[in-house]
GUKOLNU-409549 format. One record per residue (C-alpha): residue number from 0; residue in one letter; x, y, z. Coordinates in pm, 1 decimal. Example, Ala and Ser with C-alpha at 12.3 -4.5 7.8 and 13.67 -1.06 7.14 Angstrom:
<selos>
    n  res        px        py        pz
    0    A    1230.0    -450.0     780.0
    1    S    1367.0    -106.0     714.0
</selos>
This chain:
<selos>
    n  res        px        py        pz
    0    M   16673.0    4811.0   -7754.3
    1    R   17002.6    4932.6   -7614.4
    2    V   17294.4    4949.0   -7862.7
    3    V   17665.4    4963.2   -7772.8
    4    S   17806.9    5309.0   -7853.8
    5    D   18052.1    5173.8   -8112.3
    6    G   17758.9    5036.9   -8310.9
    7    I   17596.6    5380.0   -8323.1
    8    Y   17921.7    5542.8   -8440.4
    9    Y   17977.8    5281.8   -8712.6
   10    S   17617.4    5298.7   -8825.4
   11    C   17618.0    5677.9   -8849.9
   12    G   17947.3    5676.4   -9040.5
   13    L   17820.4    5419.6   -9290.5
   14    A   17490.3    5602.4   -9335.0
   15    L   17667.9    5932.4   -9402.9
   16    A   17898.9    5763.1   -9651.4
   17    G   17591.6    5615.2   -9819.6
   18    V   17428.0    5957.7   -9847.5
   19    A   17745.3    6101.1  -10001.1
   20    L   17772.9    5813.6  -10248.8
   21    S   17406.3    5844.5  -10345.4
   22    Y   17449.9    6216.3  -10404.1
   23    L   17774.7    6191.4  -10602.3
   24    V   17700.5    5878.4  -10808.9
   25    N   17332.2    5776.4  -10815.1
   26    P   17056.9    5723.5  -10556.7
   27    W   17101.8    5343.5  -10551.2
   28    S   17478.1    5337.2  -10505.7
   29    G   17449.2    5409.1  -10133.5
   30    V   17213.7    5116.5  -10060.7
   31    P   17489.3    4864.7   -9963.0
   32    L   17620.1    5113.3   -9707.2
   33    Y   17271.4    5169.2   -9567.6
   34    I   17234.2    4792.1   -9525.0
   35    L   17569.3    4774.6   -9343.2
   36    A   17459.9    5063.9   -9120.9
   37    V   17148.4    4871.5   -9015.2
   38    Y   17354.3    4555.6   -8961.4
   39    C   17592.2    4743.7   -8726.9
   40    L   17297.2    4842.6   -8508.1
   41    Y   17186.7    4478.7   -8507.2
   42    F   17533.2    4341.0   -8434.3
   43    F   17600.0    4577.9   -8143.5
   44    R   17259.4    4527.0   -7980.9
   45    D   17269.7    4495.0   -7603.4
   46    P   16950.4    4339.1   -7465.5
   47    D   16875.2    4336.6   -7095.0
   48    R   16925.0    4002.4   -6923.7
   49    V   16838.2    3879.8   -6573.3
   50    A   17033.9    3598.7   -6407.0
   51    P   16807.8    3310.0   -6297.6
   52    S   16979.5    3301.9   -5955.4
   53    P   17288.3    3456.5   -5791.3
   54    D   17393.2    3106.9   -5682.5
   55    V   17443.6    2958.8   -6029.5
   56    M   17707.7    3015.4   -6296.3
   57    V   17563.1    3173.4   -6610.5
   58    A   17698.5    3192.2   -6964.9
   59    P   17923.4    3496.6   -7016.2
   60    A   17834.7    3513.5   -7385.9
   61    D   17570.6    3426.3   -7642.4
   62    G   17670.2    3147.2   -7878.7
   63    K   17741.3    2778.0   -7917.8
   64    V   17928.8    2562.6   -7667.1
   65    V   18220.7    2424.0   -7869.7
   66    A   18410.4    2253.6   -7587.1
   67    V   18360.4    2119.9   -7234.6
   68    C   18704.4    2004.0   -7120.9
   69    A   18843.4    1855.5   -6801.4
   70    L   19188.2    2009.3   -6749.5
   71    P   19491.1    1846.9   -6581.4
   72    S   19465.3    2112.4   -6308.0
   73    G   19129.7    1966.0   -6201.1
   74    E   18940.4    2259.8   -6348.2
   75    T   18675.7    2245.0   -6619.8
   76    R   18684.3    2472.5   -6924.3
   77    I   18369.6    2562.6   -7117.6
   78    S   18428.3    2740.6   -7449.7
   79    I   18156.2    2941.6   -7623.8
   80    F   18189.5    3047.8   -7988.3
   81    L   18012.5    3365.7   -8100.8
   82    N   17926.6    3406.3   -8469.5
   83    I   17851.5    3738.6   -8640.0
   84    F   17478.8    3706.6   -8565.0
   85    N   17511.1    3657.9   -8187.3
   86    V   17491.1    3933.3   -7926.1
   87    H   17854.7    4020.1   -7849.7
   88    V   17815.6    4186.5   -7509.6
   89    N   17981.1    3972.8   -7241.0
   90    R   17862.1    3927.1   -6882.1
   91    T   18017.6    3796.1   -6562.4
   92    P   17953.2    3424.4   -6503.1
   93    I   17917.2    3476.1   -6126.3
   94    P   17866.8    3775.8   -5898.1
   95    G   18171.4    3874.0   -5695.3
   96    K   18488.5    4079.2   -5692.3
   97    I   18735.2    4098.6   -5978.7
   98    T   19074.7    4015.1   -5831.3
   99    E   19274.1    4034.3   -6152.6
  100    V   19246.9    4149.3   -6515.8
  101    V   19521.4    4032.8   -6754.2
  102    Y   19547.1    4121.5   -7124.1
  103    S   19765.4    3901.2   -7346.5
  104    K   19862.7    3960.3   -7708.5
  105    G   19839.1    3665.4   -7944.3
  106    K   19726.1    3527.0   -8276.1
  107    F   19392.3    3568.4   -8452.0
  108    L   19303.6    3207.9   -8532.4
  109    V   18943.6    3112.3   -8611.5
  110    A   18779.5    3136.1   -8268.7
  111    S   18598.6    2803.0   -8298.6
  112    Q   18932.4    2616.5   -8311.3
  113    E   19061.2    2454.9   -7991.2
  114    A   19399.5    2626.3   -8032.1
  115    A   19234.4    2968.1   -7999.2
  116    S   19199.2    2920.0   -7621.7
  117    A   19576.6    2918.4   -7576.9
  118    E   19713.7    3110.2   -7874.7
  119    N   19474.9    3395.8   -7957.4
  120    E   19477.9    3750.0   -7820.9
  121    Q   19275.2    3748.9   -7500.3
  122    N   19164.4    3935.3   -7190.2
  123    T   19125.6    3736.4   -6869.7
  124    L   18914.2    3833.6   -6568.0
  125    I   18931.6    3641.9   -6241.7
  126    V   18614.3    3672.8   -6034.1
  127    E   18589.9    3554.9   -5674.0
  128    G   18264.4    3529.4   -5481.8
  129    R   18054.6    3295.8   -5266.5
  130    G   18358.9    3085.9   -5182.4
  131    T   18460.4    3015.2   -5541.1
  132    R   18695.3    3144.6   -5809.3
  133    V   18596.3    3160.0   -6176.4
  134    V   18810.1    3264.6   -6473.3
  135    C   18636.4    3440.7   -6763.7
  136    R   18846.7    3483.0   -7076.9
  137    Q   18747.9    3707.9   -7369.5
  138    I   18924.4    3575.7   -7681.1
  139    A   18963.2    3751.2   -8016.6
  140    G   18900.4    3561.5   -8340.4
  141    L   18986.7    3575.3   -8709.2
  142    I   18778.7    3887.9   -8770.6
  143    A   18742.8    4014.3   -8413.6
  144    R   19049.3    4231.3   -8359.7
  145    R   18945.8    4434.0   -8058.9
  146    I   18846.8    4323.2   -7711.9
  147    V   18667.5    4580.2   -7497.7
  148    C   18657.5    4536.3   -7119.2
  149    Y   18466.1    4778.2   -6896.6
  150    K   18596.9    4644.9   -6567.9
  151    H   18912.2    4661.4   -6354.2
  152    A   19062.9    4469.6   -6063.9
  153    G   18873.7    4557.6   -5745.1
  154    D   18535.8    4608.1   -5914.2
  155    V   18242.6    4424.9   -5755.4
  156    L   18002.6    4261.9   -6001.7
  157    A   17631.7    4195.7   -5965.6
  158    P   17481.5    3876.5   -6114.2
  159    A   17503.5    3879.8   -6497.9
  160    E   17656.7    4229.4   -6499.5
  161    R   17804.8    4348.8   -6829.4
  162    I   18185.1    4326.7   -6841.6
  163    G   18258.7    4425.2   -7203.4
  164    Y   18232.6    4294.0   -7558.2
  165    I   18435.9    4164.6   -7851.6
  166    K   18396.0    4302.8   -8201.8
  167    F   18287.4    4070.1   -8483.9
  168    G   18301.2    3697.9   -8410.6
  169    S   18490.8    3568.2   -8110.2
  170    R   18512.9    3318.3   -7823.9
  171    V   18469.0    3329.1   -7447.5
  172    D   18610.9    3061.4   -7215.7
  173    V   18509.4    2995.9   -6855.3
  174    L   18731.8    2795.8   -6619.0
  175    F   18612.3    2672.6   -6280.6
  176    G   18692.3    2421.1   -6010.7
  177    P   18536.0    2090.9   -5895.0
  178    E   18298.3    2272.2   -5660.2
  179    W   18071.3    2319.9   -5965.2
  180    T   17860.2    2070.7   -6161.6
  181    T   17849.2    2137.9   -6536.9
  182    Q   17500.6    2174.0   -6684.2
  183    V   17579.8    2210.9   -7057.1
  184    K   17734.7    1994.8   -7327.1
  185    T   17910.6    2054.8   -7656.7
  186    G   17666.7    2181.8   -7917.9
  187    D   17432.1    2360.1   -7675.5
  188    K   17322.9    2717.2   -7756.1
  189    V   17349.3    2959.0   -7463.2
  190    S   17254.7    3318.2   -7384.1
  191    A   17474.9    3553.2   -7182.1
  192    G   17349.8    3615.6   -6831.3
  193    A   17050.5    3383.8   -6871.8
  194    S   17165.2    3028.7   -6953.1
  195    I   17301.2    2819.0   -6665.5
  196    L   17648.7    2675.1   -6728.2
  197    A   17702.2    2512.8   -6388.0
  198    T   17546.9    2475.7   -6045.4
  199    P   17716.1    2445.5   -5703.6
  200    R   17809.0    2088.6   -5617.9
  201    S   17648.2    1962.7   -5297.3
  202    P   17871.8    1849.9   -5009.0
  203    Q   17761.8    1490.7   -5074.2
  204    E   17868.5    1513.7   -5441.6
  205    A   18204.6    1662.0   -5346.5
  206    V   18295.1    1357.6   -5135.5
</selos>
């Protein structure tokens, strides 16, 4: 399975430290570091995913849906919380062109809290395609202190394409307009690039 490069670097560093500790102290003293090295490879795993259709909105992250909110603007916000056992690679919710990428400094509240959407450090991508505009927001958490984004304004994204990742526990929000019908509810488990968050609303439904 593919592993994000940071995971390989961390794992190698921990393994080398374990070897040094085993050599200098005793053979068993390095075992905790070896376990952490294996965990880093697990945490930074990056499995291949295929979007079920280019016409639907897919989850940008693995995790648990912690909020489905109707906003005063008329948009809907779906919030996904990632724990330390979830895949942390993020993917675009829809194919299209990135029109804007905005990074904002902030707090590091527990990512499952509602306040994290507004107050935590975050990186926002706006994707436009197929006549719609979707906001995807990578949000840091209590432990996650680094957001990595591969993409820039002007990039064109394929369905479920990788856009970056967040280190160690985090949250990803998706905001979209009334042209979509939500297909998930609070408590649902979703997989990035594979689970359907919303489907296009038919002209009859929009009336």
